[in-house]
N, CA, C and O of each residue as an XYZ file, in Angstrom:
276
protein
N       0.843     -1.263     -0.193
C       0.096      0.185      0.023
C       0.717      1.151     -0.143
O       1.543      1.299      0.757
N       0.733      2.034     -0.992
C       1.644      3.328     -0.587
C       0.925      4.371      0.147
O      -0.287      4.537      0.280
N       2.268      5.276      0.756
C       2.012      5.865      1.724
C       0.421      7.057      1.860
O      -0.376      7.353      2.750
N       0.659      7.465      0.248
C      -0.511      8.249     -0.090
C      -1.866      7.222      0.441
O      -2.405      7.441      1.526
N      -2.251      6.265     -0.332
C      -3.348      5.671      0.332
C      -3.362      5.358      1.609
O      -4.354      5.791      2.195
N      -2.469      4.644      2.378
C      -2.311      4.946      3.973
C      -2.947      6.140      4.619
O      -3.821      6.047      5.482
N      -2.365      7.498      4.062
C      -2.716      8.738      4.573
C      -4.260      8.925      4.387
O      -4.866      9.368      5.363
N      -4.920      8.660      3.329
C      -6.207      8.538      2.687
C      -7.012      8.108      3.918
O      -7.703      8.853      4.613
N      -6.790      6.597      4.105
C      -7.969      6.020      4.655
C      -7.818      6.207      6.003
O      -8.800      6.336      6.734
N      -6.437      6.240      6.502
C      -6.345      7.230      8.081
C      -7.460      8.538      8.363
O      -8.093      8.775      9.392
N      -7.450      9.316      7.002
C      -8.046     10.554      7.059
C      -9.498     10.690      6.987
O     -10.098     11.764      7.018
N     -10.052      9.469      6.885
C     -11.231      8.869      6.704
C     -12.052      8.230      7.186
O     -11.671      7.988      8.331
N     -13.012      7.776      7.003
C     -13.877      6.456      7.982
C     -14.154      5.365      7.010
O     -14.942      4.431      7.157
N     -13.532      5.575      6.187
C     -13.797      4.221      5.229
C     -13.684      3.241      5.543
O     -14.314      2.460      4.830
N     -12.934      2.612      6.649
C     -13.251      1.186      6.980
C     -14.178      1.553      8.653
O     -14.180      0.492      9.276
N     -14.720      2.389      9.272
C     -15.021      2.835     10.400
C     -16.100      1.650     10.698
O     -15.827      0.971     11.688
N     -17.057      1.367     10.125
C     -18.161      0.190     10.220
C     -17.274     -0.965     10.697
O     -17.358     -1.433     11.832
N     -16.332     -1.438      9.664
C     -15.594     -2.727      9.652
C     -14.500     -2.373     11.373
O     -14.154     -3.155     12.258
N     -14.369     -1.543     11.280
C     -13.525     -1.520     12.738
C     -14.537     -1.622     13.904
O     -14.365     -2.562     14.681
N     -15.111     -1.153     14.029
C     -16.130     -0.888     15.286
C     -17.177     -2.455     15.074
O     -17.429     -2.972     16.163
N     -17.520     -2.889     14.367
C     -17.697     -4.218     14.233
C     -16.688     -5.255     14.876
O     -17.073     -6.049     15.735
N     -15.648     -5.225     14.518
C     -14.547     -6.062     15.054
C     -14.215     -6.124     16.361
O     -13.849     -7.124     16.980
N     -14.430     -4.435     16.975
C     -14.141     -3.837     18.109
C     -15.414     -4.796     19.087
O     -15.245     -5.403     20.144
N     -16.494     -4.660     18.381
C     -17.869     -4.881     19.221
C     -17.714     -6.490     19.726
O     -18.135     -6.976     20.776
N     -16.992     -7.138     18.661
C     -17.133     -8.621     18.662
C     -16.083     -9.082     20.068
O     -16.223     -9.998     20.879
N     -15.028     -8.042     19.944
C     -14.007     -8.160     20.779
C     -14.435     -8.343     22.164
O     -14.243     -9.367     22.819
N     -15.075     -7.202     22.598
C     -15.352     -6.899     23.812
C     -16.844     -7.920     23.907
O     -16.962     -8.276     25.080
N     -17.550     -8.266     23.371
C     -18.489     -9.247     23.776
C     -17.989    -10.631     24.239
O     -18.528    -11.346     25.084
N     -16.676    -10.927     23.422
C     -16.007    -11.933     23.741
C     -15.087    -11.918     25.319
O     -14.603    -12.869     25.933
N     -15.088    -10.616     25.612
C     -14.561    -10.400     27.079
C     -13.222    -10.108     27.175
O     -12.550    -10.190     28.203
N     -12.708     -9.644     25.695
C     -11.506     -8.660     25.914
C     -11.475     -7.136     26.391
O     -12.010     -6.185     25.821
N     -10.867     -7.126     27.348
C     -10.874     -5.659     28.337
C      -9.638     -5.264     28.256
O      -9.500     -4.168     28.798
N      -8.293     -5.853     27.634
C      -6.998     -5.614     27.840
C      -6.305     -6.029     26.650
O      -6.759     -6.745     25.758
N      -5.185     -5.521     26.721
C      -3.949     -6.455     25.410
C      -2.857     -6.852     26.455
O      -2.665     -6.377     27.574
N      -2.361     -7.592     25.964
C      -2.595     -8.441     24.972
C      -3.635     -9.567     25.417
O      -3.797     -9.883     26.596
N      -4.402    -10.207     24.220
C      -5.423    -11.097     24.465
C      -5.099    -12.339     23.151
O      -4.638    -12.112     22.033
N      -5.421    -13.370     23.606
C      -5.326    -14.431     22.532
C      -6.627    -15.572     22.823
O      -6.823    -16.196     23.865
N      -7.197    -15.606     21.918
C      -8.368    -16.621     21.816
C      -8.215    -17.777     20.586
O      -8.194    -17.731     19.356
N      -8.127    -18.769     21.545
C      -7.729    -19.877     21.155
C      -9.100    -20.794     20.306
O     -10.100    -21.034     20.982
N      -9.064    -21.164     19.136
C     -10.039    -21.615     18.562
C     -11.542    -21.304     18.678
O     -12.392    -22.174     18.867
N     -11.816    -19.899     18.539
C     -12.610    -18.849     19.004
C     -13.346    -18.923     20.087
O     -14.277    -18.121     20.159
N     -13.151    -19.835     21.150
C     -13.678    -20.313     22.304
C     -13.070    -19.777     23.306
O     -13.800    -19.146     24.070
N     -11.301    -19.851     23.701
C     -11.358    -19.588     25.140
C     -10.204    -18.341     25.073
O      -9.387    -18.236     24.159
N     -10.274    -17.725     25.849
C      -9.605    -16.218     25.670
C      -8.444    -16.452     26.986
O      -8.796    -17.026     28.017
N      -7.035    -15.929     26.796
C      -6.049    -15.866     27.910
C      -5.757    -14.374     27.619
O      -5.329    -13.888     26.572
N      -6.136    -13.654     28.964
C      -5.951    -12.008     28.569
C      -4.671    -11.664     29.673
O      -4.502    -12.081     30.819
N      -3.760    -10.630     28.751
C      -2.924    -10.217     29.833
C      -1.853    -10.966     29.149
O      -1.968    -11.903     28.359
N      -0.507    -10.228     29.713
C       0.525    -10.983     29.238
C       0.829    -12.105     30.424
O       0.845    -11.937     31.644
N       1.065    -13.319     29.638
C       1.120    -14.781     30.578
C       2.501    -15.091     29.809
O       3.057    -14.848     28.738
N       2.756    -15.939     31.306
C       3.975    -16.618     30.944
C       3.783    -17.882     29.999
O       2.644    -18.347     30.026
N       4.591    -18.446     29.263
C       4.667    -19.678     28.613
C       3.735    -20.552     29.204
O       2.684    -20.934     28.689
N       4.245    -20.892     30.487
C       3.382    -21.976     30.900
C       1.925    -21.848     30.809
O       1.303    -22.895     30.628
N       1.313    -20.822     30.895
C      -0.113    -20.660     30.725
C      -0.224    -21.189     29.550
O      -0.713    -22.315     29.459
N       0.197    -20.502     28.424
C      -0.408    -21.400     27.214
C      -0.261    -22.844     26.880
O      -0.904    -23.579     26.131
N       0.764    -23.039     27.648
C       1.436    -24.504     27.309
C       0.385    -25.257     28.022
O      -0.196    -26.116     27.360
N       0.046    -25.095     29.221
C      -1.238    -25.535     30.051
C      -2.551    -25.527     29.245
O      -3.171    -26.579     29.089
N      -2.935    -24.500     28.791
C      -4.116    -24.246     27.982
C      -4.275    -24.990     26.856
O      -5.308    -25.590     26.557
N      -3.091    -24.957     26.117
C      -3.416    -26.209     24.709
C      -3.283    -27.681     25.173
O      -3.769    -28.600     24.513
N      -2.615    -27.870     26.319
C      -2.471    -29.308     26.767
C      -4.003    -29.737     27.300
O      -4.497    -30.861     27.203
N      -4.506    -28.774     27.776
C      -5.757    -29.274     28.451
C      -7.122    -29.114     27.205
O      -8.113    -29.843     27.238
N      -6.885    -27.918     26.061
C      -7.603    -28.512     24.911
C      -7.299    -29.743     24.213
O      -8.211    -30.401     23.712
N      -5.964    -30.146     24.131
C      -5.649    -31.323     23.475
C      -6.380    -32.378     23.828
O      -6.998    -33.119     23.064
N      -6.273    -32.478     25.564
C      -6.857    -33.470     25.819
C      -8.420    -33.499     25.694
O      -9.011    -34.545     25.423
N      -8.998    -32.428     25.880
C     -10.600    -32.119     25.667
C     -10.693    -32.602     24.398
O     -11.699    -33.310     24.437
N     -10.247    -32.642     23.298
C     -10.393    -32.635     21.742
C     -10.234    -34.374     21.863
O     -11.223    -35.100     21.767
N      -9.160    -34.791     22.037
C      -8.954    -36.136     22.287
C      -9.986    -36.805     22.746
O     -10.162    -37.870     22.154
N     -10.931    -36.508     23.808
C     -11.667    -37.340     24.252
C     -12.944    -37.338     23.634
O     -13.700    -38.299     23.485
N     -13.126    -36.009     23.245
C     -14.638    -35.616     22.218
C     -14.629    -36.220     20.881
O     -15.675    -36.214     20.233
N     -13.157    -36.938     20.217
C     -13.499    -37.422     18.947
C     -13.570    -38.767     18.962
O     -13.859    -39.382     17.936
């Protein structure tokens, strides 16, 4: 994207509707801080978390998916 196009987008409301819609989607999902990670469109990990939190979440989801398969 050219610098001119980027400036034009920022100066307009061309994507305002799409941005507001995405913003509302994530607010409804419970995201009120960043960083926030959504796994499989169902599970939210909020805030800066150590790698162990992600590892534990992925292991639990893996076990859950293995059981339901």
